DSSP file (Angstrom, degrees, kcal/mol; ACC not computed):
  #  RESIDUE AA STRUCTURE BP1 BP2  ACC     N-H-->O    O-->H-N    N-H-->O    O-->H-N    TCO  KAPPA ALPHA  PHI   PSI    X-CA   Y-CA   Z-CA
    1    1 A M              0   0    0      0, 0.0     2,-0.2     0, 0.0     0, 0.0   0.000 360.0 360.0 360.0 136.2  -10.1  -19.2    1.1
    2    2 A T        -     0   0    0      1,-0.1     0, 0.0     2,-0.0     0, 0.0  -0.654 360.0-107.9-103.8 164.0   -7.3  -17.1   -0.3
    3    3 A S     >  -     0   0    0     -2,-0.2     4,-2.4     1,-0.1     5,-0.2  -0.526  26.4-115.0 -86.3 157.5   -3.9  -16.6    1.3
    4    4 A P  H  > S+     0   0    0      0, 0.0     4,-2.2     0, 0.0     5,-0.1   0.855 118.1  53.8 -58.6 -34.3   -2.9  -13.2    2.8
    5    5 A V  H  > S+     0   0    0      2,-0.2     4,-2.4     1,-0.2     5,-0.2   0.929 108.6  47.7 -66.9 -44.3   -0.3  -12.8    0.1
    6    6 A A  H  > S+     0   0    0      1,-0.2     4,-2.5     2,-0.2    -1,-0.2   0.894 111.4  51.7 -62.7 -39.6   -2.9  -13.3   -2.7
    7    7 A D  H  X S+     0   0    0     -4,-2.4     4,-2.4     2,-0.2    -1,-0.2   0.910 110.3  48.5 -62.5 -42.1   -5.1  -10.8   -0.9
    8    8 A A  H  X S+     0   0    0     -4,-2.2     4,-2.6     2,-0.2    -2,-0.2   0.899 111.1  50.2 -65.7 -40.8   -2.3   -8.3   -0.8
    9    9 A I  H  X S+     0   0    0     -4,-2.4     4,-2.5     2,-0.2    -2,-0.2   0.936 111.3  48.4 -62.4 -46.4   -1.5   -8.8   -4.5
   10   10 A D  H  X S+     0   0    0     -4,-2.5     4,-1.4     1,-0.2    -2,-0.2   0.917 112.4  48.9 -60.1 -43.6   -5.2   -8.3   -5.4
   11   11 A A  H  <>S+     0   0    0     -4,-2.4     5,-2.6     1,-0.2     4,-0.3   0.921 111.5  49.1 -63.2 -44.0   -5.4   -5.2   -3.3
   12   12 A A  H ><5S+     0   0    0     -4,-2.6     3,-1.5     1,-0.2    19,-0.3   0.897 107.7  54.2 -63.4 -40.3   -2.2   -3.8   -4.8
   13   13 A L  H 3<5S+     0   0    0     -4,-2.5    -1,-0.2     1,-0.3    -2,-0.2   0.806 106.7  52.4 -64.1 -28.4   -3.4   -4.5   -8.4
   14   14 A R  T 3<5S-     0   0    0     -4,-1.4    -1,-0.3    -3,-0.3    -2,-0.2   0.481 121.8-109.9 -82.9  -3.0   -6.6   -2.5   -7.6
   15   15 A G  T < 5S+     0   0    0     -3,-1.5    -3,-0.2    -4,-0.3    -2,-0.1   0.658  71.8 141.1  83.2  16.2   -4.4    0.4   -6.4
   16   16 A E      < -     0   0    0     -5,-2.6    -1,-0.3    -6,-0.2    15,-0.2  -0.436  57.6 -97.1 -85.6 164.2   -5.3    0.0   -2.7
   17   17 A L        -     0   0    0     -2,-0.1     2,-0.3    13,-0.1    13,-0.2  -0.551  37.5-162.7 -77.9 146.2   -2.9    0.4    0.1
   18   18 A I  E     -A   29   0A   0     11,-2.6    11,-2.8    -2,-0.2     2,-0.5  -0.961  15.0-130.7-128.0 150.4   -1.3   -2.7    1.6
   19   19 A V  E     -A   28   0A   0     -2,-0.3     9,-0.2     9,-0.2   -11,-0.0  -0.872  19.1-163.3-102.2 129.7    0.5   -3.1    4.9
   20   20 A L  E     -A   27   0A   0      7,-3.1     7,-3.0    -2,-0.5     2,-0.2  -0.927   8.7-147.6-118.0 107.8    3.9   -4.8    4.8
   21   21 A P  E     +A   26   0A   0      0, 0.0     5,-0.2     0, 0.0     2,-0.2  -0.512  19.6 178.5 -75.6 141.8    5.3   -6.2    8.1
   22   22 A T        -     0   0    0      3,-2.0     0, 0.0    -2,-0.2     0, 0.0  -0.614  48.4 -84.8-122.8-172.0    9.0   -6.1    8.6
   23   23 A D  S    S+     0   0    0     -2,-0.2     3,-0.1     1,-0.1     0, 0.0   0.816 122.9  14.7 -66.0 -29.7   11.2   -7.2   11.6
   24   24 A T  S    S+     0   0    0      1,-0.3     2,-0.3     0, 0.0    -1,-0.1   0.742 127.6   9.7-119.1 -33.1   10.7   -3.8   13.4
   25   25 A V        -     0   0    0     -5,-0.1    -3,-2.0     0, 0.0     2,-0.4  -0.877  69.5-104.5-142.1 171.3    7.9   -1.8   11.9
   26   26 A Y  E     -A   21   0A   0     -2,-0.3     2,-0.3    -5,-0.2    -7,-0.0  -0.841  32.0-152.9 -98.9 141.5    5.0   -2.0    9.5
   27   27 A G  E     -A   20   0A   0     -7,-3.0    -7,-3.1    -2,-0.4     2,-0.5  -0.762   6.7-138.6-108.1 159.3    5.3   -0.4    6.1
   28   28 A I  E     +A   19   0A   0     -2,-0.3     2,-0.3    -9,-0.2    -9,-0.2  -0.977  32.3 167.0-117.0 129.8    2.5    1.0    3.8
   29   29 A G  E     +A   18   0A   0    -11,-2.8   -11,-2.6    -2,-0.5     2,-0.3  -0.872  13.4 160.6-138.6 170.8    2.8    0.3    0.1
   30   30 A T        -     0   0    0     -2,-0.3   -13,-0.1   -13,-0.2   -18,-0.1  -0.928  54.3 -51.9-167.5-174.8    0.9    0.4   -3.2
   31   31 A R    >   -     0   0    0    -19,-0.3     3,-1.0    -2,-0.3     7,-0.2  -0.616  39.4-151.7 -75.0 128.2    1.5    0.5   -6.9
   32   32 A P  T 3  S+     0   0    0      0, 0.0    -1,-0.1     0, 0.0     6,-0.1   0.642  90.1  66.5 -75.6 -12.3    3.9    3.3   -7.8
   33   33 A D  T 3  S+     0   0    0      1,-0.1    -2,-0.0     4,-0.0     0, 0.0   0.362  86.9  76.3 -91.2   6.8    2.4    3.6  -11.3
   34   34 A R    X>  -     0   0    0     -3,-1.0     4,-2.3     1,-0.1     3,-0.7  -0.919  63.3-163.1-118.8 105.3   -0.9    5.0   -9.9
   35   35 A P  H 3> S+     0   0    0      0, 0.0     4,-2.2     0, 0.0     5,-0.2   0.851  91.3  53.4 -56.7 -37.2   -0.7    8.6   -8.8
   36   36 A E  H 3> S+     0   0    0      1,-0.2     4,-1.3     2,-0.2     5,-0.1   0.846 109.7  49.3 -67.8 -31.2   -4.0    8.4   -6.8
   37   37 A A  H <> S+     0   0    0     -3,-0.7     4,-1.5     2,-0.2    -1,-0.2   0.910 111.2  47.2 -73.5 -42.8   -2.6    5.3   -5.0
   38   38 A T  H  X S+     0   0    0     -4,-2.3     4,-2.0     1,-0.2    -2,-0.2   0.861 109.4  55.1 -68.0 -32.7    0.7    7.0   -4.1
   39   39 A A  H  X S+     0   0    0     -4,-2.2     4,-2.3    -5,-0.3    -1,-0.2   0.865 104.2  55.2 -63.8 -35.0   -1.2   10.1   -3.0
   40   40 A A  H  X S+     0   0    0     -4,-1.3     4,-2.6     2,-0.2    -1,-0.2   0.854 105.0  52.7 -66.5 -34.4   -3.1    7.8   -0.6
   41   41 A V  H  X S+     0   0    0     -4,-1.5     4,-1.9     2,-0.2    -2,-0.2   0.943 110.0  47.8 -64.2 -46.9    0.2    6.6    0.9
   42   42 A F  H  X>S+     0   0    0     -4,-2.0     5,-2.9     1,-0.2     4,-0.6   0.909 113.5  48.1 -59.8 -42.4    1.3   10.2    1.5
   43   43 A A  H ><5S+     0   0    0     -4,-2.3     3,-0.8     1,-0.2    -1,-0.2   0.911 109.8  51.7 -65.2 -42.7   -2.1   11.0    3.1
   44   44 A A  H 3<5S+     0   0    0     -4,-2.6    -1,-0.2     1,-0.3    -2,-0.2   0.841 114.0  44.3 -63.6 -32.8   -2.0    7.9    5.3
   45   45 A K  H 3<5S-     0   0    0     -4,-1.9    -1,-0.3    -5,-0.2    -2,-0.2   0.500 112.3-119.8 -89.5  -4.5    1.4    8.8    6.6
   46   46 A G  T <<5 +     0   0    0     -3,-0.8    -3,-0.2    -4,-0.6    -4,-0.1   0.815  63.8 145.1  71.4  30.0    0.4   12.5    7.0
   47   47 A R      < -     0   0    0     -5,-2.9    -1,-0.2    -6,-0.2     2,-0.1  -0.753  52.6-111.2-101.9 147.1    3.1   13.7    4.6
   48   48 A P        -     0   0    0      0, 0.0     2,-0.2     0, 0.0    -1,-0.0  -0.442  32.9-126.0 -71.1 150.1    2.8   16.6    2.2
   49   49 A T              0   0    0      1,-0.2   -10,-0.0    -2,-0.1     0, 0.0  -0.555 360.0 360.0 -91.0 161.1    2.6   15.8   -1.5
   50   50 A G              0   0    0     -2,-0.2    -1,-0.2     0, 0.0     0, 0.0   0.443 360.0 360.0  89.6 360.0    4.8   17.3   -4.2
C-alpha cells in the first residue's frame, strides 16, 4: 500500500493532475514544465489558454 502523498508525487511525475487540499478550498496542480499538463489544468478550471 502506498501513501496518498506518494500517489500524488507519482501522478505529478507522470504529468497528471493532482488535487491539493487547503484550509478553505481544493487546488488543482501539475508539473509546470509539461505544456500538455498545464493545458489540462486550464481545461479542468474552464479557463482560456494563452
